[in-house]
N, C-alpha and C positions, 0 to 999 in steps of 0.2 A: 477424684484424686487419682493421679496416675500411680499404678502399682510399681514399686521398685523392682528392677530386674526385667521388666517387659522390654523386649527388643524388637525393633522394626528394621527390616531390610528393604531398601528401595533399589530396584534393578532397572538400569537404563540401557537402551540398545542403540544409542547414538554412535556416530563414528569417532567422536572424540570425548574428552572428559569434561567439557564445558556445558553440560546439559543443565539448563537453568532450573527446570522444574524440580528435579530431585535435589539439587543443591539448595534451593530455597526452602524446600520442605524440611530437609535435614537441619538447616540452620534454625528454622522456626521451632522444630521439635526439641532440638538441643537446648534452645533458650528457655524452654518450658519444662525442662527436666526429663524429657523422654529420650531414651537412647535410639539413635537412628544411624545406621550404616548405609553407605552407598556403594553399589557394585556396578561396574560398567562392563557390558558384554557386546563388543562388536562382532560382526560375522567373521568367519574363518579367513577367507581370501578377500572377499569384497566386504568392507566394514558395514555397508548399508544393506546389501541384499544377500550376502553370503549366509549359508546355514551355519549351524554350530555342530561341531563334531561330537560323537558320543562321549569321548573323553572329557571334553570341556563341559558338556552338560553334566556329567557325573561330578566334576569338580564344583560346579555351582550347587548341585543338589546336596553334596556333603557340607558345603559351607552354609547353606540355608537351613539346615536341620537345627541349628542352635538359635533360630529366631522364632518369635511368636506371631509375627505377621509379615507377609511378603507382598510388596507392591511391585507391579510391572508397569513401567512408564513408556508410552509411545508418543513420539513427536509427530509422526505421520503414518499413514496407512502403509507406506513402503516397508515399514519394519514389522508388520504383522506376522508374516510367515515364520520369522525367527522367534517372535514372541509366543506364537502358538506352539511351536516346537518346545520352547522352554517351559511353558505352562503345563503341557502334557507330561513332561518328565517330572516336574515338581509335584504335581498332584498325585503321582504314584509313589512319591518318596518322602514327602514331608507332611507333618500334621498341621502346620500353621495354615490359616486361611490365606487365600490369594486375593488381592485387591488390584483391579485394573484401573489405570489412570492415563491421562494425556489427552491431547486434542481430539483424536478419533473417538476416544471413549466418551468424552463429554458430548460430542455430536450425536452419538447413538449408543448410550450406555447399555440398553437392554441387550443389544446384539453381542456383548462381550460376556454375558453372564454364563453362557454355556462353557466358557473356558476358565472360570474361576468362581469364587464364592461371592465376591462383591465387585461393584464398579463404582468409581468416583465420578459423579455426574456434574461436578462443579470444581471450585477450588478445594484443595485437599488438606489445608493446614488444620482446620478445626475438626474435620471428619477424622483424620488420623489421630488427633489428640483424644477425640471421643472414643474411638476404638481402643486406644491404649488405656483408657480409664475403665471401660466397661468389660472388654473381653476377659481380662484376667480375673475380674470379680464375678464372672458368670452372669452379668446383667444383660438384658436385651439391648440390641443395637438398632432395632427396626425403626426407631423414630428419629435417627440421626439425619440431619439435613445433608443434602448432596449425596445420599447413599442410594444405590440401586442394588436390589437383591431379589432372590426368588423366595416367595413366601411359602407357608406350610402347604398351600394348595397347589404348589408348582407353578404359580403365575409370577411373572416379573413385576416388581414394584419399583416405582421411582419416587423418592421422597422430594418434598419441596426444596427449592434452591435457597441456600443461606446467603445473607448479605456478604458483600466483599470484605475481605480482611483489610484492615488499615495498614498499608505498607509504608506510610510515612515514618513510623517508628519501628520498622522491621529490623531484626538483628542483622549484623553484617554477615553476608553469605560467604564466609571464608571456607577454604578447603581445610578439612580436618584429616591430616595424613594418617592418624591412628584408626580412622573409621571409614576411609575411602579405599576402594579396591578395584583392580582390573583383572579380568579373566584372560590369561594367556593359556598355556597348557595346564596351568594351575591358577589358583587365586593368589594374586600378588598385591600386597598392601603398598600404599603410597609411601608409608614410613620405611618399608623395606627397600623400595626402589624409587627414590625421588625423581629419577629420569622420566617416569611416566608423565608427570605434570610438566616437567621441563621440556620434553619433546613437543607436546601439543602447544605449549606456550610459544615455543620457538617457531613452529610452523604457522600458527594462526594468530599469535598474539594472545595475551591473557584476555579472555572474553567474559564480559559481564552484562547484566541486564538491569538497568536502573529505572525503567518505566514499564509498568504492566499495561497491556492493551495497545490498541493501534488507533490513530486518529481517523483512519479510513475504514470503509466497509466494501472493498472491491468484490465484485460478484464471483470471482474465481477463487478467492482466498478463504481459508478456514476462519479468519477473523470475522468475516461476515456471519458465518454460522455461529460462532461463539457469541457474537453480539445478540443474536436472537435468543440464545439460551440464557444470557446474562442480563436481559433487558430490564429486569426489576431488581438487580443485585447492587446497583450503585453506578458511579461514574465510569465511563468507558476507559478513561485514562487515569492512572494513579502513579505518582512518582515516589520512589524511595527517598527517604530523608538523606540530606547531604552528609550528616555525620556518619551514617552507616555505610554509605557509598565510599567515603574517604577511608573509613576503617578497613573495608575490604581491600581497597587498592593499596593501602600501606602494608597490610598483612601480606598481600601478594608480593610486594617488593622485598619484604623480609624473607619470605619463603623461597623466592626465586631471585637470588642475587644477580643473575645474569639477564634478567628480564629486560627486553628491549622495546616492546610494543604492547599497547592496550587496544582492545576492540570493544566498542559499545554496540550492543546487539539489538537495542530497541529499534522499532520500525522507523522512527523519525527523531533523531538526536536533536534536531533544531526545532522541535515542537515547543521547547521551552521558550518563554518570552525573554526579552532582552535582559531584564533585571535578574531573572533566575539564571540565565546563561552566564551573566557577568559574575554572579556569586559562585557558580560552579567553576568557572575559569580561574577565578582568584584562588580558590582552594586547591584546585588541581595543579596549577602552576607552582604553588608554594609547597605542596605536600607530596606530589607525585612526580611531576615534570618528566613524563615520558611521551614520545610521539604516540598518536592513536589514529585508528580508523573508526568510521561510524557509518550508519545508514541515514539517509535523509530524504527530504522532499523539497523541491525548489519552491513550493508554496510557502515554506516557513524559513527559508534562508534569506537573510537580509544583510545589507551592508553593515548595519549596526552590530549584528551578531558576529560577523567575520572580523570586525574591528575589535570586539571584545576578546576574541581569541588572540589577535595580534597584540593587543595592549598588555595582556598577561603572559605573553611569550609562549603560548601553547602551539604545539606543532601538530596540526591536523595533516597527517600524511595523505589521507585519501578518504573518499566518500562514495558510497554506492547509492545511485539514484534510480528510481523507477520511471522509465518512459513508457514502456509496454507497447505503445503504438504511436506512430506519427499521425494517425488519423483521429481527428476530433470526434467523429461519429463513433468510432470503435471505443474510444475512451469514455465518451459520454453515455452512449446508449447500450453498449454491451458490457463494459467493465464497471460503469458507474464511478468513474474516476474524474477528478478535477484535472483539467489540462488546458493550459494556455501556452501555445507555441512560442509567443514572444517572450513571456516570462521565463520559460525554460531556457531559451537561447540566451537571454540576458543574464540569468543566474549562473549558467554554465560558463559564460565569459568571465563573470566575477570570480568563480572558483579557479578558472584557468590563470587569470592574472595574479591570484594569490599563491600560485604554485601548488595547488592541491590536486592530486591525482583523482580521477573520476572513473567509476565503472557505471555503465548505463545498462540497465536490464530492459530487454524487449521480449515480447511473447510472439512465438510463431505457431503455425499449425492451428489457427482458430477457424473452425468450420463455419462460424457465423459471419466471417468477413468475406467480402468479395475481392476480386482482383484489384479493384480500385483502392480499397482500404489497405490491402496488404502492400501494394506498391507505394502507397503514400508514405509509409515508414521510411523508405529509402530516399524518397525525395526530401523528406524532412532531415534525414541524416546528412544529405548533401548540403542542405541549408546550414546545418551546424558546422560542417567542415569549412565552408566558405565564410560564414558569418562570424564564427568564433575563432577558428584556428588559422584561417587564411589571412587575417588582418592584423594579427598580434605577433610581434617578434619575441616577446618575453612571456614568461609563465611556464606552466607545466606542459608536459607532452600531451598529445591528443588523448581524449578519453578512450576507454576500451569498452566495446559493446559485448555483452553476454546474452546469447539467445537461449530462451527456455521454451520448449514446446508446451502448449497449453495442456494442463492436466485438470481433470474434473474431480473434485473432492466431494464425497458425500456430505450432505447438509448445506452445501452452497447453492446459490441461485443458478449458477451456470450448470451444475450437475443436474439439477431438476430439469432445466431447459433442454440439456443435451439428451436426457432420457426421454422426455416428451417428444422431441423432434427427431428421434432416431439417430442422433449423431454418435451415440455410444450404445452398446448392447447391455443386456442384463448381467453379463459376465465381465463387465469392464473392470470392476474392482479387483477380481481375482486374476484376470488376464493382463491387466495393464498396471494398476497401482502396486500390486505385489511383486512386479518384475522390473519396473523401470522408474527412473526419476524424471524430473522436468528438464534437466540440462540437455541442451540440443547440440552440444559441441563435441561429443565423443565419436570415435570412429565407428562405434556400434550403430550409430544413426546414419551412416553413409548412404544406405538405400533411399533415405528420405531427403538427402541433401540436394538442393536445387537453387532457386533464386535467393532464398533467404541465406543459405550458407555462403553463396557468392557475395551477397551484399555485406554481410558481417566481415568476411575475409577482406574485402576491399577497404572497409572502414578501418579495420584493425592493422592491416599489413601494409597498405599503400600510404606511406607517411607524407608524401608530397601532396599538399592540399589541393592544388588545381586539378591534377589528374584524378584524384580520389573523388572530388566533387563532380567532375564530368561523368565518371563511370556510375556513380550513385544516382545522378539525375537520369542517366540513361536507363538504369535498372528500375527507376521510379516511374517510368512510362508503363501504363498498364499492359500494352501489347507486348513490350519487351519482357516484362516480368512474367507474363503468361507463357511466352515462348520458352524462357529459361527454366520455368517451373514445370514444363511438360515432361512426360515420361522419357522421351528420347534424349532430351537435354540433360535430365538428371542422370541418365545412364552414362552419357558422355562425360559429365563432370565427375561422376564416380570413378570411371576408368582413368581419367586424367589425374585425379587425386591419388589413386593407387599407384600409378606409374611414377608420379612425383615422389611418393614415399619410397618406392623401390630405388629410384635414382639417388635420393639423398642417402639411403642406407648404404648403397654401393660406394658413393663418394666417401662416406665416413669410414667404411671398411678399408678402402684403398689408402686413404689418408693415414689411418692407424697403422696399416702394414708398412707404409713407407717410413714411419717414425720408429718402428721396432728394430 
């Protein structure tokens, strides 16, 4: 029995307030009579990598003193330096035990025990409820499933994994303004300043997760590591019940009267079969009726599903698709991904004709690819330009390609391979994961810009189909790709890019001066 008055604080370090893990945990605990507050702590200047100033840390410590258990949630390893900074401050100033959770923790729970009292080695709902029942009563917690801790002999212990929670009847994961907070120069409640949620909803759309798990197990992705950990816990994919999803969406509309966009954050929105998608579309069109974005896979997009959206007048504004590589060998043998170039091209054409915007993810900087595989991506992008966009006069504008440099996450198959083959060093986590993200399009990555940067720029900026296809086919020749990716050419591209930026800045300055 949960003791009245026991209070849990869940701290998330993401860049916005749509962190699914802590929101779902808070909803689950609240539904079972356990008090749970959520505190968001972005970095000072850089929300993802920035440290936290002493003043903001002091504000968190003061706020946390009134809680009986504090959880620190990490989505990725990139957030660990700030989390470590936070934990060190809290351990010196609060009496409540600290529980670590999140994807990196589940992948390696023992390694986080030196920074806190406990680690959550699986799903956290029932573990948190168990701690809320036993800690205030002074009862032992050492047999709770999914718990990692240090025993009386100073040795780390990892308890068995619990079966998955049934999310089909999960409570609606609504925002509770009275118990949600953001750390600025002080702790500010959502009830005190509603603009916190309004701002993030306006910038990214109201983001929700209706499916747990991923239908894929790509070798570079943390989902493959989670699948290994969860192999005996239940089905890899679990869908939240339609009533709770609709309840969350309707609550969002009431809470945010000016809301204009929804975003479904599951890995593959179209993993639903046509009957389930039709039921969802009927309810969404009747009760929510807002445009939305989603993630998806061409493997599960069908004409019937697109027709269901049209039939119920749903406005799918855009979708993010993972291509990762135009090379069949890279997808099949290195990433363990399903890939059919003809199906991808055909489904992309279907989305284009339906007027749905598309973002295509690709991965660059893969040390296990040769020049032939790397250049194949741009030959394939040329095929998409000519085969999809060069022959159709109607539909949406051309897709946008986002390049991500390959990042090796502990616990994944590619991390193990990279360590074994010397592609990364023993200090990779500290030197790379703690200091940079996977996005390869920022100016900070200019020293590494070469053929990949040029190919993405041509696809995204040169809107005329024929010239774009010609240049991409040229870049897709292994010899040309190798030349443009050489150190001298990268230096030339870097210089040209810097000069172009200076020229644009000068033009803007002169133009602004002429108007004053």
